N, C-alpha and C positions, 0 to 999 in steps of 0.2 A: 482759772487756767490750770490745765492738767499737765504736770511736768513730764509724765510718761509720753503723752502725745507730742509735747514740745520736743522732747529728745528724739522721738521716732521721726519727727520731721527734720530736725536739725542735722543729725548725723548723715543720713543718706544724701541730702542736698549738699552738705559740705564736701562729701567724697565725690559727688557728681561734678561739682564745679571746680575743685582744685585742679584737675587736669584739663579743664574746659577752656574755651576761648574767653569766658568771663574774666578769668585771672589775667590773661594776656591783654585783653582790651583795657582793663584798669591799669595795668602796668604801663602801657603805651600812653594812656591819657595822663598818668601821673608824671610822665617825662615831658609832656607838651604843656601842661598846666601845673599849678601848684598842687601837690599831692592831696591836701585837704579839700581843695576845690573839686578836684577830680572825684574824690571819694563821695563828696556831698551829692554831686550829680548822678553818680552811679547808684548811690543809696536810694535816691528819689525814684530812679527808673525801676529799681527792684521792688520798691514798695508798691508801685502801681501794678507791676506785673504779678506780684504775689497776690494782691487784692483781686485782680481779674481771675487768676487761677483758682483762688479759694471760692469765689462766687460761682465760677463754672463748675467746680467740684460739688458745691452744695446744690446746684441745679440738677446735676447728674444724680445726686443722692435722693432726689424726689421720686426717682423710678423705683420699681420693686427691688428688694434687697439683693437677691441673687444675681440679677443682671448687672447691678452696680458693682458688686464684689468681683464679678468676672471681668468687667471692664477695667477695674482698678488693678486686678492681677495681671492683665495684659500689659498695662502701662508699666508696671514694675518689671515684668519680664523683658519688655523692650529695653528698659534701662539697663538691666543686667547684661543682655546680649550686646548692646552698644558698647558698654564699658569693657567687657571681655574681648570683643572683637577689636576695639581700638587700642587695647593695652600694648600690643606688639609694636605699633607705630605711633604711640602716644607722643614721644619726644619729637618725632619728625612733624607730626600734626601741629604741635605747639610752636615749633620754629616757623612753620608755614603761616600760622595765624599771626605770629609776631611780625613777620614781614608784611603781611597784608594790612594790619592795622597801622604799622609805621607809615605806609604809603597813603592810607585813608585819612588819618587824623592830623589835622592842622591846628597849630596853637595860635597864640596872638590875642585871644580874648581874655577878659578878666572879669572878676566879680560875678554877677548873676548871669551875664552872657556866657561865661566859661562854664558855670554850673549847668546851664541849659544845653550847651554844646555837648557836654559829657553825658547828660541825660539822654539826648537824642541819639548819640552813637550807640549807647548800650541798649536803650529801649528797642531800637530797630534791629540791632544785631542779635538780641536775645529773644525776640518775639517768636513764640512757638518752640522755644528751646526745650530740651529734654527736662530740665529742672522745673520749668513751668508746667509741663504735662504731668510730671511727677507730683508736684504740689497739688494739682487738681485731683489726682488719684488719691492722695492722702486726705484731702478735704472730703472726698466722697466716702472714703473708708471710715474715717473718724467723725463722730458727731460733735466736733469741737473746732469750728473754724478759726476761732481766736488763737488757740494753741498752735494749730497748723500754720497759720499766718506768721505768728511770732517765731516759731522754730525755723521755718523756711527763710524768712527775711533775716533772722539772726545769722544763719549759715552764710547767706549771700553777703551780709555785711562783714563777716569775718574774712571770707575769701577776698573780697575786694579791698578790705582794710590791709590785709597782708600784702596784697599786690601793690597798693599805693605806698605802703611804708617801707617795704624791703623786697620788692618784687624781683629785682635782678639777682639778689643773693639767693632767694628761694628757688628761682629757676635753675640756678647752677647746682644746688644741692638736693633738690626734691627728686625722688624717683617717681616720675609721673606714671610709669607703667604699674608700679606697686600700688599706688593710690587708686588707679583705675580698677585693678583686680579686687582690692578690698571693697571698693564701692560696688563692684559687680556682685560680690558675695552678699553684701547687705541688701541690694535690690532683689537678688534671687530669693533670699530668705523671706522678704516681704511678699514676693510673688507667690511663693508656696503657701504662706500663711493665709493670704487673701484668697487663693484658689481653694483652700480647704474650707474657708468660710462660705465661698460660693457653692461648695458641695453640700453645705448644710451642717458642718461641724461647728460647735460652739467653743471658740477658743478663748482663753483668759486674757489675751492681749489684743 
């Protein structure tokens, strides 16, 4: 496992998901079910989604190098644009997502039924999410699917774990707009680096 690739996967996904509905969904699930139960279901959903994203990225990587790099650069650029554009109304979007999930998520189940309920909510809500596309782009860019999977899944586990353990406190204190802008900068840097690779430059990272 390459720690550089793992870190390159972990940090952007972490910054993408902290201001995203992933955090809000886990927060609401942790109030409807036991926090550890909610986190277990969310973790399983993210494991499957990361696996699908990595497989898709490796299939994309079978194409010629430059088109693959260009496609990955576009994915990273879309991530940067989305984060910068959403920074101004990030707090409002978070509150809207919180209200939406509070209406959708019903409690009452326990044990494996609760885990599966949490799995279903997050898997369906996050299908095709920006972080999944971003993970696919990372898997296409780096020839190390294990490190990409580990980094992306670890980031999602951290975000959902924070939401399950202390979500309400974090929501009050976290500057969602600032996190969005930092994530936008990281995505923009990756977009530029990958675009330079697509142009034929040999970069050390």
